[in-house]
PDB file of N, CA, C and O in Angstrom:
ATOM      1  N   UNK A   1      25.773 151.974 130.296  1.00  0.00           N
ATOM      2  CA  UNK A   1      24.675 150.900 128.885  1.00  0.00           C
ATOM      3  C   UNK A   1      24.986 149.936 128.627  1.00  0.00           C
ATOM      4  O   UNK A   1      25.825 149.909 127.727  1.00  0.00           O
ATOM      5  N   UNK A   2      24.820 149.423 128.848  1.00  0.00           N
ATOM      6  CA  UNK A   2      25.913 147.595 128.470  1.00  0.00           C
ATOM      7  C   UNK A   2      25.565 147.454 127.122  1.00  0.00           C
ATOM      8  O   UNK A   2      25.302 148.608 126.781  1.00  0.00           O
ATOM      9  N   UNK A   3      25.429 146.823 126.282  1.00  0.00           N
ATOM     10  CA  UNK A   3      24.830 147.091 124.416  1.00  0.00           C
ATOM     11  C   UNK A   3      25.634 145.571 123.940  1.00  0.00           C
ATOM     12  O   UNK A   3      26.857 145.475 123.833  1.00  0.00           O
ATOM     13  N   UNK A   4      24.793 144.603 123.725  1.00  0.00           N
ATOM     14  CA  UNK A   4      24.984 143.273 123.220  1.00  0.00           C
ATOM     15  C   UNK A   4      25.224 143.164 121.342  1.00  0.00           C
ATOM     16  O   UNK A   4      24.511 143.845 120.605  1.00  0.00           O
ATOM     17  N   UNK A   5      26.033 142.463 120.920  1.00  0.00           N
ATOM     18  CA  UNK A   5      26.326 142.210 120.207  1.00  0.00           C
ATOM     19  C   UNK A   5      26.605 140.559 119.801  1.00  0.00           C
ATOM     20  O   UNK A   5      27.457 140.017 120.506  1.00  0.00           O
ATOM     21  N   UNK A   6      25.883 139.590 118.586  1.00  0.00           N
ATOM     22  CA  UNK A   6      27.203 137.893 118.202  1.00  0.00           C
ATOM     23  C   UNK A   6      27.701 138.695 118.062  1.00  0.00           C
ATOM     24  O   UNK A   6      27.594 139.911 117.903  1.00  0.00           O
ATOM     25  N   UNK A   7      29.231 136.895 118.210  1.00  0.00           N
ATOM     26  CA  UNK A   7      30.277 137.268 117.933  1.00  0.00           C
ATOM     27  C   UNK A   7      30.530 137.799 116.551  1.00  0.00           C
ATOM     28  O   UNK A   7      31.441 138.601 116.347  1.00  0.00           O
ATOM     29  N   UNK A   8      29.847 137.425 115.731  1.00  0.00           N
ATOM     30  CA  UNK A   8      29.611 137.982 114.520  1.00  0.00           C
ATOM     31  C   UNK A   8      30.266 139.250 113.384  1.00  0.00           C
ATOM     32  O   UNK A   8      31.119 139.637 112.585  1.00  0.00           O
ATOM     33  N   UNK A   9      29.113 139.433 114.084  1.00  0.00           N
ATOM     34  CA  UNK A   9      30.128 141.442 114.042  1.00  0.00           C
ATOM     35  C   UNK A   9      30.696 141.786 115.254  1.00  0.00           C
ATOM     36  O   UNK A   9      29.912 142.379 115.994  1.00  0.00           O
ATOM     37  N   UNK A  10      32.040 141.568 115.790  1.00  0.00           N
ATOM     38  CA  UNK A  10      32.494 141.850 116.814  1.00  0.00           C
ATOM     39  C   UNK A  10      33.028 143.507 115.760  1.00  0.00           C
ATOM     40  O   UNK A  10      33.493 144.503 116.315  1.00  0.00           O
ATOM     41  N   UNK A  11      32.813 143.403 114.311  1.00  0.00           N
ATOM     42  CA  UNK A  11      33.595 145.420 114.417  1.00  0.00           C
ATOM     43  C   UNK A  11      32.590 146.043 113.838  1.00  0.00           C
ATOM     44  O   UNK A  11      32.350 146.610 112.772  1.00  0.00           O
ATOM     45  N   UNK A  12      32.069 145.786 114.828  1.00  0.00           N
ATOM     46  CA  UNK A  12      30.189 146.373 115.140  1.00  0.00           C
ATOM     47  C   UNK A  12      30.586 147.391 116.755  1.00  0.00           C
ATOM     48  O   UNK A  12      29.997 148.297 117.344  1.00  0.00           O
ATOM     49  N   UNK A  13      32.042 146.540 117.014  1.00  0.00           N
ATOM     50  CA  UNK A  13      31.654 147.039 118.636  1.00  0.00           C
ATOM     51  C   UNK A  13      33.030 148.560 118.733  1.00  0.00           C
ATOM     52  O   UNK A  13      34.246 148.378 118.790  1.00  0.00           O
ATOM     53  N   UNK A  14      32.439 149.706 118.726  1.00  0.00           N
ATOM     54  CA  UNK A  14      33.805 150.786 119.395  1.00  0.00           C
ATOM     55  C   UNK A  14      34.800 151.024 119.386  1.00  0.00           C
ATOM     56  O   UNK A  14      35.059 150.532 120.485  1.00  0.00           O
ATOM     57  N   UNK A  15      36.004 151.526 118.950  1.00  0.00           N
ATOM     58  CA  UNK A  15      37.620 151.319 119.627  1.00  0.00           C
ATOM     59  C   UNK A  15      37.228 151.960 120.987  1.00  0.00           C
ATOM     60  O   UNK A  15      38.314 152.525 121.113  1.00  0.00           O
ATOM     61  N   UNK A  16      36.667 152.267 121.917  1.00  0.00           N
ATOM     62  CA  UNK A  16      36.467 152.783 123.022  1.00  0.00           C
ATOM     63  C   UNK A  16      36.670 151.807 123.950  1.00  0.00           C
ATOM     64  O   UNK A  16      36.197 150.673 123.883  1.00  0.00           O
ATOM     65  N   UNK A  17      37.649 152.405 125.163  1.00  0.00           N
ATOM     66  CA  UNK A  17      37.389 152.011 126.205  1.00  0.00           C
ATOM     67  C   UNK A  17      36.276 151.186 127.096  1.00  0.00           C
ATOM     68  O   UNK A  17      35.334 151.937 127.346  1.00  0.00           O
ATOM     69  N   UNK A  18      36.119 150.026 127.586  1.00  0.00           N
ATOM     70  CA  UNK A  18      35.491 149.371 128.221  1.00  0.00           C
ATOM     71  C   UNK A  18      35.752 148.183 129.100  1.00  0.00           C
ATOM     72  O   UNK A  18      36.781 147.859 129.692  1.00  0.00           O
ATOM     73  N   UNK A  19      34.309 147.485 129.028  1.00  0.00           N
ATOM     74  CA  UNK A  19      34.547 146.096 129.663  1.00  0.00           C
ATOM     75  C   UNK A  19      33.829 145.069 129.018  1.00  0.00           C
ATOM     76  O   UNK A  19      32.657 145.397 128.831  1.00  0.00           O
ATOM     77  N   UNK A  20      34.130 143.887 128.591  1.00  0.00           N
ATOM     78  CA  UNK A  20      33.228 142.765 127.912  1.00  0.00           C
ATOM     79  C   UNK A  20      33.194 141.736 128.898  1.00  0.00           C
ATOM     80  O   UNK A  20      33.841 141.339 129.868  1.00  0.00           O
ATOM     81  N   UNK A  21      31.488 141.295 127.808  1.00  0.00           N
ATOM     82  CA  UNK A  21      31.769 139.959 128.836  1.00  0.00           C
ATOM     83  C   UNK A  21      31.563 138.548 127.739  1.00  0.00           C
ATOM     84  O   UNK A  21      30.880 138.851 126.760  1.00  0.00           O
ATOM     85  N   UNK A  22      31.799 137.821 127.745  1.00  0.00           N
ATOM     86  CA  UNK A  22      31.673 136.727 126.857  1.00  0.00           C
ATOM     87  C   UNK A  22      30.549 135.881 127.557  1.00  0.00           C
ATOM     88  O   UNK A  22      30.610 135.546 128.740  1.00  0.00           O
ATOM     89  N   UNK A  23      29.314 135.508 126.540  1.00  0.00           N
ATOM     90  CA  UNK A  23      28.222 134.755 126.982  1.00  0.00           C
ATOM     91  C   UNK A  23      27.964 133.282 126.022  1.00  0.00           C
ATOM     92  O   UNK A  23      28.384 132.806 124.967  1.00  0.00           O
ATOM     93  N   UNK A  24      27.346 133.049 126.724  1.00  0.00           N
ATOM     94  CA  UNK A  24      27.598 131.562 126.111  1.00  0.00           C
ATOM     95  C   UNK A  24      25.991 130.989 125.758  1.00  0.00           C
ATOM     96  O   UNK A  24      25.020 131.465 126.347  1.00  0.00           O
ATOM     97  N   UNK A  25      25.897 130.230 125.030  1.00  0.00           N
ATOM     98  CA  UNK A  25      24.307 130.474 123.770  1.00  0.00           C
ATOM     99  C   UNK A  25      23.311 130.690 124.785  1.00  0.00           C
ATOM    100  O   UNK A  25      22.467 131.510 124.424  1.00  0.00           O
ATOM    101  N   UNK A  26      23.077 130.060 126.329  1.00  0.00           N
ATOM    102  CA  UNK A  26      22.381 129.945 126.852  1.00  0.00           C
ATOM    103  C   UNK A  26      22.141 131.477 127.846  1.00  0.00           C
ATOM    104  O   UNK A  26      21.375 131.354 128.802  1.00  0.00           O
ATOM    105  N   UNK A  27      22.754 132.807 127.625  1.00  0.00           N
ATOM    106  CA  UNK A  27      23.577 134.113 127.643  1.00  0.00           C
ATOM    107  C   UNK A  27      24.591 133.540 129.077  1.00  0.00           C
ATOM    108  O   UNK A  27      25.092 134.533 129.604  1.00  0.00           O
ATOM    109  N   UNK A  28      24.972 132.315 129.760  1.00  0.00           N
ATOM    110  CA  UNK A  28      26.040 132.772 131.195  1.00  0.00           C
ATOM    111  C   UNK A  28      26.558 133.779 129.991  1.00  0.00           C
ATOM    112  O   UNK A  28      26.481 133.997 128.782  1.00  0.00           O
ATOM    113  N   UNK A  29      27.272 134.327 131.503  1.00  0.00           N
ATOM    114  CA  UNK A  29      28.330 134.490 131.382  1.00  0.00           C
ATOM    115  C   UNK A  29      29.823 133.602 132.124  1.00  0.00           C
ATOM    116  O   UNK A  29      30.110 133.256 133.269  1.00  0.00           O
ATOM    117  N   UNK A  30      30.506 133.490 130.779  1.00  0.00           N
ATOM    118  CA  UNK A  30      31.651 133.077 131.402  1.00  0.00           C
ATOM    119  C   UNK A  30      32.898 133.698 131.443  1.00  0.00           C
ATOM    120  O   UNK A  30      33.773 133.062 132.031  1.00  0.00           O
ATOM    121  N   UNK A  31      33.260 134.975 130.882  1.00  0.00           N
ATOM    122  CA  UNK A  31      34.331 135.420 130.735  1.00  0.00           C
ATOM    123  C   UNK A  31      34.132 137.189 130.642  1.00  0.00           C
ATOM    124  O   UNK A  31      33.426 137.608 129.725  1.00  0.00           O
ATOM    125  N   UNK A  32      34.735 138.139 131.555  1.00  0.00           N
ATOM    126  CA  UNK A  32      34.839 139.670 131.528  1.00  0.00           C
ATOM    127  C   UNK A  32      36.403 140.172 131.903  1.00  0.00           C
ATOM    128  O   UNK A  32      37.136 139.799 132.819  1.00  0.00           O
ATOM    129  N   UNK A  33      36.628 141.166 130.838  1.00  0.00           N
ATOM    130  CA  UNK A  33      37.533 141.332 130.670  1.00  0.00           C
ATOM    131  C   UNK A  33      36.864 142.566 130.237  1.00  0.00           C
ATOM    132  O   UNK A  33      35.755 142.651 129.709  1.00  0.00           O
ATOM    133  N   UNK A  34      37.947 143.818 130.625  1.00  0.00           N
ATOM    134  CA  UNK A  34      38.738 145.257 129.880  1.00  0.00           C
ATOM    135  C   UNK A  34      39.490 145.363 129.246  1.00  0.00           C
ATOM    136  O   UNK A  34      40.603 144.861 129.401  1.00  0.00           O
ATOM    137  N   UNK A  35      39.114 146.098 128.257  1.00  0.00           N
ATOM    138  CA  UNK A  35      40.333 146.387 127.149  1.00  0.00           C
ATOM    139  C   UNK A  35      40.411 148.294 126.737  1.00  0.00           C
ATOM    140  O   UNK A  35      39.402 148.886 126.353  1.00  0.00           O
ATOM    141  N   UNK A  36      41.007 148.603 126.814  1.00  0.00           N
ATOM    142  CA  UNK A  36      41.379 149.977 126.421  1.00  0.00           C
ATOM    143  C   UNK A  36      40.534 150.015 124.754  1.00  0.00           C
ATOM    144  O   UNK A  36      39.886 151.045 124.571  1.00  0.00           O
ATOM    145  N   UNK A  37      40.520 149.191 123.825  1.00  0.00           N
ATOM    146  CA  UNK A  37      40.412 149.204 122.491  1.00  0.00           C
ATOM    147  C   UNK A  37      39.284 147.891 122.950  1.00  0.00           C
ATOM    148  O   UNK A  37      39.458 147.059 123.840  1.00  0.00           O
ATOM    149  N   UNK A  38      38.205 148.020 122.103  1.00  0.00           N
ATOM    150  CA  UNK A  38      36.972 146.864 123.087  1.00  0.00           C
ATOM    151  C   UNK A  38      37.950 145.996 122.001  1.00  0.00           C
ATOM    152  O   UNK A  38      38.807 145.165 122.303  1.00  0.00           O
ATOM    153  N   UNK A  39      37.550 146.452 120.631  1.00  0.00           N
ATOM    154  CA  UNK A  39      37.107 145.978 118.794  1.00  0.00           C
ATOM    155  C   UNK A  39      38.793 145.502 119.025  1.00  0.00           C
ATOM    156  O   UNK A  39      39.196 144.347 118.887  1.00  0.00           O
ATOM    157  N   UNK A  40      39.193 146.060 119.204  1.00  0.00           N
ATOM    158  CA  UNK A  40      40.941 145.690 119.355  1.00  0.00           C
ATOM    159  C   UNK A  40      41.080 144.103 119.941  1.00  0.00           C
ATOM    160  O   UNK A  40      41.401 143.110 119.289  1.00  0.00           O
ATOM    161  N   UNK A  41      40.749 144.182 121.322  1.00  0.00           N
ATOM    162  CA  UNK A  41      41.048 143.269 122.412  1.00  0.00           C
ATOM    163  C   UNK A  41      39.622 141.873 121.808  1.00  0.00           C
ATOM    164  O   UNK A  41      39.753 140.657 121.949  1.00  0.00           O
ATOM    165  N   UNK A  42      38.469 142.547 121.208  1.00  0.00           N
ATOM    166  CA  UNK A  42      37.589 141.715 121.533  1.00  0.00           C
ATOM    167  C   UNK A  42      38.508 140.974 119.489  1.00  0.00           C
ATOM    168  O   UNK A  42      38.941 140.064 120.196  1.00  0.00           O
ATOM    169  N   UNK A  43      38.730 140.834 118.876  1.00  0.00           N
ATOM    170  CA  UNK A  43      39.648 140.300 118.445  1.00  0.00           C
ATOM    171  C   UNK A  43      40.602 139.612 117.885  1.00  0.00           C
ATOM    172  O   UNK A  43      40.942 138.849 116.982  1.00  0.00           O
ATOM    173  N   UNK A  44      41.024 140.497 119.250  1.00  0.00           N
ATOM    174  CA  UNK A  44      42.655 139.122 119.166  1.00  0.00           C
ATOM    175  C   UNK A  44      41.568 137.571 120.698  1.00  0.00           C
ATOM    176  O   UNK A  44      41.668 136.490 121.278  1.00  0.00           O
ATOM    177  N   UNK A  45      41.186 138.115 120.595  1.00  0.00           N
ATOM    178  CA  UNK A  45      40.566 136.667 121.479  1.00  0.00           C
ATOM    179  C   UNK A  45      40.141 135.636 120.017  1.00  0.00           C
ATOM    180  O   UNK A  45      40.250 134.416 119.899  1.00  0.00           O
ATOM    181  N   UNK A  46      39.772 136.380 119.292  1.00  0.00           N
ATOM    182  CA  UNK A  46      39.558 135.349 118.253  1.00  0.00           C
ATOM    183  C   UNK A  46      40.149 135.577 116.920  1.00  0.00           C
ATOM    184  O   UNK A  46      39.390 135.831 115.984  1.00  0.00           O
ATOM    185  N   UNK A  47      41.464 135.512 116.730  1.00  0.00           N
ATOM    186  CA  UNK A  47      41.555 136.076 115.440  1.00  0.00           C
ATOM    187  C   UNK A  47      42.341 134.660 115.369  1.00  0.00           C
ATOM    188  O   UNK A  47      42.533 134.362 114.191  1.00  0.00           O
ATOM    189  N   UNK A  48      43.050 133.325 116.621  1.00  0.00           N
ATOM    190  CA  UNK A  48      43.546 132.463 115.863  1.00  0.00           C
ATOM    191  C   UNK A  48      42.301 131.367 116.338  1.00  0.00           C
ATOM    192  O   UNK A  48      42.504 130.161 116.200  1.00  0.00           O
ATOM    193  N   UNK A  49      41.340 131.737 116.758  1.00  0.00           N
ATOM    194  CA  UNK A  49      40.050 130.450 116.726  1.00  0.00           C
ATOM    195  C   UNK A  49      40.451 130.046 118.082  1.00  0.00           C
ATOM    196  O   UNK A  49      39.630 130.532 118.860  1.00  0.00           O
ATOM    197  N   UNK A  50      41.086 129.569 118.531  1.00  0.00           N
ATOM    198  CA  UNK A  50      41.519 128.748 120.078  1.00  0.00           C
ATOM    199  C   UNK A  50      39.416 128.835 120.722  1.00  0.00           C
ATOM    200  O   UNK A  50      38.515 128.005 120.842  1.00  0.00           O
ATOM    201  N   UNK A  51      39.537 130.093 120.911  1.00  0.00           N
ATOM    202  CA  UNK A  51      38.180 130.376 121.686  1.00  0.00           C
ATOM    203  C   UNK A  51      37.495 129.833 120.707  1.00  0.00           C
ATOM    204  O   UNK A  51      37.076 128.767 121.159  1.00  0.00           O
ATOM    205  N   UNK A  52      37.178 129.946 119.731  1.00  0.00           N
ATOM    206  CA  UNK A  52      36.057 129.174 119.029  1.00  0.00           C
ATOM    207  C   UNK A  52      36.132 127.731 119.227  1.00  0.00           C
ATOM    208  O   UNK A  52      35.282 127.069 118.631  1.00  0.00           O
ATOM    209  N   UNK A  53      36.907 127.169 119.884  1.00  0.00           N
ATOM    210  CA  UNK A  53      36.920 125.963 119.342  1.00  0.00           C
ATOM    211  C   UNK A  53      37.324 124.528 120.655  1.00  0.00           C
ATOM    212  O   UNK A  53      38.052 123.541 120.756  1.00  0.00           O
ATOM    213  N   UNK A  54      35.989 125.500 121.663  1.00  0.00           N
ATOM    214  CA  UNK A  54      36.105 125.097 123.193  1.00  0.00           C
ATOM    215  C   UNK A  54      35.286 123.520 123.238  1.00  0.00           C
ATOM    216  O   UNK A  54      34.152 123.460 122.763  1.00  0.00           O
ATOM    217  N   UNK A  55      35.882 122.361 123.789  1.00  0.00           N
ATOM    218  CA  UNK A  55      35.573 121.590 123.880  1.00  0.00           C
ATOM    219  C   UNK A  55      33.753 121.407 124.469  1.00  0.00           C
ATOM    220  O   UNK A  55      32.595 121.049 124.257  1.00  0.00           O
ATOM    221  N   UNK A  56      34.728 121.981 125.306  1.00  0.00           N
ATOM    222  CA  UNK A  56      33.302 122.447 126.042  1.00  0.00           C
ATOM    223  C   UNK A  56      32.527 123.594 126.036  1.00  0.00           C
ATOM    224  O   UNK A  56      33.012 124.659 126.418  1.00  0.00           O
ATOM    225  N   UNK A  57      31.283 123.502 125.617  1.00  0.00           N
ATOM    226  CA  UNK A  57      29.792 124.719 124.992  1.00  0.00           C
ATOM    227  C   UNK A  57      29.674 125.404 126.131  1.00  0.00           C
ATOM    228  O   UNK A  57      29.262 126.558 126.014  1.00  0.00           O
ATOM    229  N   UNK A  58      29.834 125.150 126.818  1.00  0.00           N
ATOM    230  CA  UNK A  58      29.711 126.156 127.767  1.00  0.00           C
ATOM    231  C   UNK A  58      30.454 127.064 127.490  1.00  0.00           C
ATOM    232  O   UNK A  58      29.871 128.148 127.541  1.00  0.00           O
ATOM    233  N   UNK A  59      31.692 127.137 127.162  1.00  0.00           N
ATOM    234  CA  UNK A  59      33.340 127.982 126.823  1.00  0.00           C
ATOM    235  C   UNK A  59      33.241 128.695 125.539  1.00  0.00           C
ATOM    236  O   UNK A  59      34.092 129.327 124.914  1.00  0.00           O
ATOM    237  N   UNK A  60      31.386 128.324 125.168  1.00  0.00           N
ATOM    238  CA  UNK A  60      31.859 128.854 123.040  1.00  0.00           C
ATOM    239  C   UNK A  60      30.413 129.696 123.564  1.00  0.00           C
ATOM    240  O   UNK A  60      29.244 129.477 123.882  1.00  0.00           O
ATOM    241  N   UNK A  61      31.497 130.913 123.390  1.00  0.00           N
ATOM    242  CA  UNK A  61      30.853 132.482 122.922  1.00  0.00           C
ATOM    243  C   UNK A  61      29.904 132.480 122.033  1.00  0.00           C
ATOM    244  O   UNK A  61      30.376 132.299 120.911  1.00  0.00           O
ATOM    245  N   UNK A  62      28.768 132.601 122.039  1.00  0.00           N
ATOM    246  CA  UNK A  62      28.262 132.484 121.823  1.00  0.00           C
ATOM    247  C   UNK A  62      27.174 134.509 121.262  1.00  0.00           C
ATOM    248  O   UNK A  62      26.299 134.706 120.419  1.00  0.00           O
ATOM    249  N   UNK A  63      27.842 135.453 122.204  1.00  0.00           N
ATOM    250  CA  UNK A  63      27.389 136.293 122.448  1.00  0.00           C
ATOM    251  C   UNK A  63      28.377 137.144 123.072  1.00  0.00           C
ATOM    252  O   UNK A  63      29.241 136.466 123.627  1.00  0.00           O
ATOM    253  N   UNK A  64      28.561 138.430 123.182  1.00  0.00           N
ATOM    254  CA  UNK A  64      29.848 139.969 123.777  1.00  0.00           C
ATOM    255  C   UNK A  64      28.446 140.664 123.643  1.00  0.00           C
ATOM    256  O   UNK A  64      27.526 140.620 122.825  1.00  0.00           O
ATOM    257  N   UNK A  65      28.715 141.358 124.880  1.00  0.00           N
ATOM    258  CA  UNK A  65      27.960 142.045 125.965  1.00  0.00           C
ATOM    259  C   UNK A  65      29.303 142.880 126.279  1.00  0.00           C
ATOM    260  O   UNK A  65      30.340 142.342 126.665  1.00  0.00           O
ATOM    261  N   UNK A  66      29.075 144.968 125.955  1.00  0.00           N
ATOM    262  CA  UNK A  66      29.797 145.552 126.620  1.00  0.00           C
ATOM    263  C   UNK A  66      29.797 146.336 127.353  1.00  0.00           C
ATOM    264  O   UNK A  66      28.935 145.995 128.162  1.00  0.00           O
ATOM    265  N   UNK A  67      30.378 147.605 127.782  1.00  0.00           N
ATOM    266  CA  UNK A  67      29.831 148.280 128.200  1.00  0.00           C
ATOM    267  C   UNK A  67      30.649 149.741 127.887  1.00  0.00           C
ATOM    268  O   UNK A  67      31.029 149.871 129.050  1.00  0.00           O
ATOM    269  N   UNK A  68      30.997 150.482 127.465  1.00  0.00           N
ATOM    270  CA  UNK A  68      31.990 151.643 126.813  1.00  0.00           C
ATOM    271  C   UNK A  68      31.871 152.839 129.087  1.00  0.00           C
ATOM    272  O   UNK A  68      31.049 153.340 129.854  1.00  0.00           O
ATOM    273  N   UNK A  69      33.795 152.502 128.901  1.00  0.00           N
ATOM    274  CA  UNK A  69      33.587 153.207 130.216  1.00  0.00           C
ATOM    275  C   UNK A  69      34.066 155.012 129.715  1.00  0.00           C
ATOM    276  O   UNK A  69      33.545 155.421 128.677  1.00  0.00           O
ATOM    277  N   UNK A  70      34.970 155.921 130.435  1.00  0.00           N
ATOM    278  CA  UNK A  70      35.512 156.790 129.932  1.00  0.00           C
ATOM    279  C   UNK A  70      36.876 156.750 129.361  1.00  0.00           C
ATOM    280  O   UNK A  70      37.418 157.503 128.552  1.00  0.00           O
ATOM    281  N   UNK A  71      37.342 155.592 130.030  1.00  0.00           N
ATOM    282  CA  UNK A  71      38.747 155.107 129.965  1.00  0.00           C
ATOM    283  C   UNK A  71      39.051 154.048 130.492  1.00  0.00           C
ATOM    284  O   UNK A  71      38.166 153.263 130.833  1.00  0.00           O
ATOM    285  N   UNK A  72      40.760 153.696 130.738  1.00  0.00           N
ATOM    286  CA  UNK A  72      40.884 152.385 131.014  1.00  0.00           C
ATOM    287  C   UNK A  72      40.811 152.048 132.433  1.00  0.00           C
ATOM    288  O   UNK A  72      40.402 150.976 132.879  1.00  0.00           O
ATOM    289  N   UNK A  73      41.368 153.350 133.319  1.00  0.00           N
ATOM    290  CA  UNK A  73      40.884 152.948 134.919  1.00  0.00           C
ATOM    291  C   UNK A  73      39.466 152.591 135.113  1.00  0.00           C
ATOM    292  O   UNK A  73      39.021 151.496 135.458  1.00  0.00           O
ATOM    293  N   UNK A  74      38.853 153.623 134.855  1.00  0.00           N
ATOM    294  CA  UNK A  74      36.782 153.150 135.012  1.00  0.00           C
ATOM    295  C   UNK A  74      37.144 151.928 134.367  1.00  0.00           C
ATOM    296  O   UNK A  74      37.011 150.994 135.158  1.00  0.00           O
ATOM    297  N   UNK A  75      37.614 151.505 133.061  1.00  0.00           N
ATOM    298  CA  UNK A  75      37.329 149.666 132.274  1.00  0.00           C
ATOM    299  C   UNK A  75      37.416 148.964 133.804  1.00  0.00           C
ATOM    300  O   UNK A  75      36.495 148.448 134.436  1.00  0.00           O
ATOM    301  N   UNK A  76      39.095 149.143 134.261  1.00  0.00           N
ATOM    302  CA  UNK A  76      39.483 147.960 135.530  1.00  0.00           C
ATOM    303  C   UNK A  76      38.842 147.926 136.283  1.00  0.00           C
ATOM    304  O   UNK A  76      38.313 146.824 136.435  1.00  0.00           O
ATOM    305  N   UNK A  77      38.283 149.426 137.606  1.00  0.00           N
ATOM    306  CA  UNK A  77      37.525 149.310 138.134  1.00  0.00           C
ATOM    307  C   UNK A  77      36.362 148.153 137.796  1.00  0.00           C
ATOM    308  O   UNK A  77      36.492 146.951 138.026  1.00  0.00           O
ATOM    309  N   UNK A  78      35.019 148.898 137.104  1.00  0.00           N
ATOM    310  CA  UNK A  78      34.351 148.479 136.731  1.00  0.00           C
ATOM    311  C   UNK A  78      34.651 146.252 136.330  1.00  0.00           C
ATOM    312  O   UNK A  78      33.886 145.318 136.573  1.00  0.00           O
ATOM    313  N   UNK A  79      35.583 146.252 135.898  1.00  0.00           N
ATOM    314  CA  UNK A  79      36.193 144.793 135.533  1.00  0.00           C
ATOM    315  C   UNK A  79      36.260 144.410 136.786  1.00  0.00           C
ATOM    316  O   UNK A  79      36.489 143.203 136.707  1.00  0.00           O
ATOM    317  N   UNK A  80      36.215 144.626 137.616  1.00  0.00           N
ATOM    318  CA  UNK A  80      36.654 144.074 139.255  1.00  0.00           C
ATOM    319  C   UNK A  80      35.206 144.118 139.895  1.00  0.00           C
ATOM    320  O   UNK A  80      34.772 143.274 140.679  1.00  0.00           O
ATOM    321  N   UNK A  81      34.610 145.098 139.492  1.00  0.00           N
ATOM    322  CA  UNK A  81      32.952 144.954 140.547  1.00  0.00           C
ATOM    323  C   UNK A  81      32.622 143.702 139.828  1.00  0.00           C
ATOM    324  O   UNK A  81      32.820 142.662 140.458  1.00  0.00           O
ATOM    325  N   UNK A  82      32.241 143.628 138.848  1.00  0.00           N
ATOM    326  CA  UNK A  82      31.925 142.764 137.955  1.00  0.00           C
ATOM    327  C   UNK A  82      32.193 141.093 138.409  1.00  0.00           C
ATOM    328  O   UNK A  82      31.298 140.269 138.597  1.00  0.00           O
ATOM    329  N   UNK A  83      33.493 140.879 138.510  1.00  0.00           N
ATOM    330  CA  UNK A  83      34.095 139.931 138.975  1.00  0.00           C
ATOM    331  C   UNK A  83      33.372 139.471 140.333  1.00  0.00           C
ATOM    332  O   UNK A  83      33.042 138.357 140.738  1.00  0.00           O
ATOM    333  N   UNK A  84      33.298 140.266 140.669  1.00  0.00           N
ATOM    334  CA  UNK A  84      32.417 140.333 142.366  1.00  0.00           C
ATOM    335  C   UNK A  84      31.657 139.390 142.699  1.00  0.00           C
ATOM    336  O   UNK A  84      31.578 138.441 143.479  1.00  0.00           O
ATOM    337  N   UNK A  85      30.702 140.316 141.263  1.00  0.00           N
ATOM    338  CA  UNK A  85      29.752 140.275 141.346  1.00  0.00           C
ATOM    339  C   UNK A  85      29.362 138.851 140.654  1.00  0.00           C
ATOM    340  O   UNK A  85      29.043 137.952 141.431  1.00  0.00           O
ATOM    341  N   UNK A  86      29.362 138.617 139.484  1.00  0.00           N
ATOM    342  CA  UNK A  86      28.908 137.510 139.142  1.00  0.00           C
ATOM    343  C   UNK A  86      30.026 135.759 139.232  1.00  0.00           C
ATOM    344  O   UNK A  86      29.617 134.712 138.730  1.00  0.00           O
ATOM    345  N   UNK A  87      31.334 135.880 139.940  1.00  0.00           N
ATOM    346  CA  UNK A  87      32.272 135.067 139.935  1.00  0.00           C
ATOM    347  C   UNK A  87      31.613 133.534 140.981  1.00  0.00           C
ATOM    348  O   UNK A  87      32.332 132.551 141.155  1.00  0.00           O
TER     349      UNK A  87
END
């Protein structure tokens, strides 16, 4: 089951493997990634603030949707499926 959090609430994301989707303010997915530790990986995206300073508003994240998986291999497989589905 997918869950959604605001980018300000990254600390609510569990420290588990999974797939994540960065969405703009209109809810469009513009990035799909996988992680062994979702919280740590998402925090690394926002650590230096570069992604938050996107000039194109369609690439500025507003929401994070994530799906917890059993392990990193399952996350890799699901990431591939979702990239093919949404690309």
